[in-house]
N, C-alpha and C positions, 0 to 999 in steps of 0.2 A: 505494500499499499505506499502511501505517499508520505509516512510518518518519518522515516527516516531521509527521503529527498528534503523535508525543512526542517531538520534537526528536533524530532521531538520524542520523547520516549513510550506515546501513549497517546491513542487518537482523542483527541481535543473534545472532540462533539460529538461522545457515545450520547448515548440515552439512558446509560443507566443512572441510578441516582447516587455518583462518588463523592462524600462530601468534599473531597478533594477540592472540586471543580464549584463550589458552595458559592454563587458571586453574591456579595454583600445590596445590590438594589435595595433604594429604600423601601421599596414594599415587602420585600422578605425579611430585611433587616428588621422591619418596626414587626412586622407578623412574631417575630423570633422575640424581640424584646419583651411583646408582650405575652408572650405566652409563658417565658422565663419569670416575670413577675408575677402573674396570676399564679404561676405552681408554687411559687416561694409564699407565697401568701397565702396559700392553702386553700382558693377558691374551688369547689367541686368539680362543676362541669365547663369544659369550653369548646367551642366550634371556628375550625378552619377552612372556609372553602374557595372553590377558585377553578376557573375554567378548563378542561384537559388542557394540559402541557403549559401549566404554568410554572410548577415545581412544587409543587404539594406534597409529594412523595422524599423530595429532597429536603425541604426543609423540616418535614418529619424525623430524615434519618437524621438530620443538622442539629436536630434538638435531641434525642436520644441518646446522639455524640457529646453534647456539652452538660445534659445532666449527669452530676457528679453521684459517686457510692453512696451518699445520703439518700438516693431516691433507689426502689426497686421498679422498676420500668416494664412494660408488657405489650408487647407490639404483635397487634393483629393484623395483615398487609392484606387480607381479603374478608369481609365477614359476611360475605353472601355464604349464610348458614343457618340452620334452625338452632333455634333456644338451647338446648342441651349442645348439640356442638358447637358453638358459641362458651358457652359457658367452660367447656370441656377444654377447647385451646387458651380460654385463659388458662385456667390449671398448668395444663400441661406451662405455657410460658411461667408459668410460678414454681412449676417444680414438686406440685402436690397433688398428683392426677393420681398417686397410687393413694391417695387418702380417700378418695369416692367411693362412697358405699348408699345403694339403696337410691339415687340418682340427687345427692342432697349437697349440690353444686356449691349455692348459695350459702350454706352450714361450713363449707369447706374453703370456702375463699374468705369471706369471717372473720374464721378461727387464723389463716394464713395472714389477715391484714392486723389484726392486733395485735397478734404475734412480731410484728414487722412495727409499727409503734411502737411497743415497750422496747425496742433496739432502736428506737427514735429513728427511724426510718419511713420515708414516705413511698406511697405505692402510686404509680400512677400508669393508666390503662389509655394508648392508643390506640382505636381503629381507623385505617387507612380507607379510601374508598369506602366510605360510611351510607353514600347515599344508596349502593345494593342492600343495604341493609333489610332483611325484612321486619314487618312488623312485630311479629313472635320476637323475633330477635332485641330491636328496639325495646320490647319490654322488660326481658332481662337486663340489659343496660339502666334500664329503668330501675328495679332491682337491686342494682349494683351499687347505684350513690344515694342508692339509702342508707348505705352502710356508714354508720357514723357511731362516735362516743358522744354524751353529752356537751364535748368541748370542741374538738373535728370533725371534720369527714377524716374517714377510714383512708379513701378511695379518691384520685383525680383524675377524671374520664374526659379524651382528646378528639374529638371527631373531625375528620379529616376529610372530604370530599368536594364532588360537583355543584354546584347551584341547586340542584335535583335534591340536595338534600334538604333546603330550606323549607322545599315546597312538602317533601316528607314530614318535617316538623311539625307541619302545619296543620295536618291532620288533628281531625279534633280526639279522634280515640289517644292520639301519643301528647296531648296539650299537657299534660303534667310535665313529660319531660323537657316539652321545650322553655318551660317556664323554669325550668333551674339550669338552662344553660346561662352563667355568668356575663359572658365574654365571648364574645363573633367577629372574627375579621375574616376579609375578603380579599384573597390575593389579586393584584394588578398585574395585568401585562406591563413589559418594558419599558418604558417612553424614547424616543425616537435620540434624546441625547446617551442614556445609556447602551445604546448600542454598541456604540464602538469602543466601550468599556467593556462591555462582555466578553467581548470578542478576544479583546485582548486579556482578560483574566484567564481564560481558559485555553489562552495556547500559552500564555506564560504556567499556567498552572498543568502543562502536558509537556512543557520543554523548551519552550522556544525564544532565542534570544534574539531574531532575528527584527529590520525593520517593520514598519509598520504596512501589514499582508493586505487588508480590505480598503481599498479607496474609499473617499467621500460616497464617490455615486454607486459603488456597491454597498455599500451600508445604507444610502439613504430606501436603494431599491428592496433592500431587504429588511427595511421593517414596511416600510411599503407592505410589503407581499404576507410577509411574518406579522404581521400588526401588535408584534412586543411580543409574541408566546414565545418563550426560551425554547422550547421542542420541536417548534418550527425553525425554528431558526437555526438550531445544530443542526437539521436534516438537513438546509440548505444550503450550511458552510459546509459542513462534509462533502456533500455532492458538486460543491464549485471547486473546493481543493482536489478534489478528485479529478476535476476534467482537467484544472489546470496542470496537474502534475504526469498525467496522460499526456498533454500536447505539447509538453516542455515548457510551460509557460510557468509563472513565477507569481507575480502580486493576483490579487481576487480582482476582479473588475466587473464592472458591469453587465460586461456576455455571461460570464461565467454564473452569475447569479440568477439572469434571465433562462439560461441554458437548466439550471436547477431546479425552477420554477416550472420549466415545461417537462421536464421528468419524474416534479413529485407531486403524488395525489396528496398532499398536506391537506389539511382541510382548519381552515379558523372557525370555531365557532363567534356568530355574531348576535348580539343578544343586545337588547335595551334593558341595561342594566339600574341608571342613576347613582350610585355607586359616590359621587362625587360629596355630598351630604355626611354619608357613612364614613367617607373616609377622614374626614375633619371629625367627625366624635370619635374614629376610633384612636388619632392622634391623641385630643385631649384625651379621654381617659388612660393614653400610656402616661402621659402627663402627671396623672394623678396618681396613679397606678406605682410610678417611680417616687412621687413625694412622700404618699405612704410609705413607700418600704425605706426613706429614708429617715421619714420619724419612724419609725420602727425599730432601726436599727440605734438609735441615738438613745433609745431606752432598755437596752439589750446591753 
């Protein structure tokens, strides 16, 4: 492939969620900050949504890497399973599946959570692709969120999902679950000014040390065709570099991006979101959370 040609140690635009390639865009770093502050504050239920390809799974993996040994983490990448299967998957991740007797999943999990709390450890359950959760499994999630002592929640639950998750949670039959969500964040695509920095970050992370590879015209077309969706950017950049290498060229210009677009069956979601006001709310929420955390630290 083109890695050796460009002096790379690995593919810079792989679609795998490698945290070494985590790009601290405004929206992704803000989302990570909100999650970390809310977890440290002990808030019980959190939700992160975003369109396909906006980096939810990579953010999820980055969060897992960031949490230290004060936290027991449970990660379920695909929760499309019935109630008992989901609870069993949680128990397997906790390492307590051997304790199960007569389908007493909740009792076993509660016992584990109490033991962890006695060891001054918090437990965080993260469900990726949560928009695929069946309704009965959402009820299981609600039951887990009930587990608490008189003073604290025994478990914190984070749902990562596509915008369809919001519609799912609006169903009247599970409105109790919606009411328990303490903080919600919606990931946004990259803006035009971030495209160049995103590409440079991916290239440097893959070992590139040469001059600017993608010219301005290529970046402009890349933004136009991807609408800032990181996964689509990765697909187009990868194909553009392959074509440049195959033709014995070096720099990536508009013609390579145009050819990559023609060669790709990429799909960019188009929705009327109205997230502008929500974004300002999230930033204000983050400021309040950070201020609260600072105040709490002064009294500890």
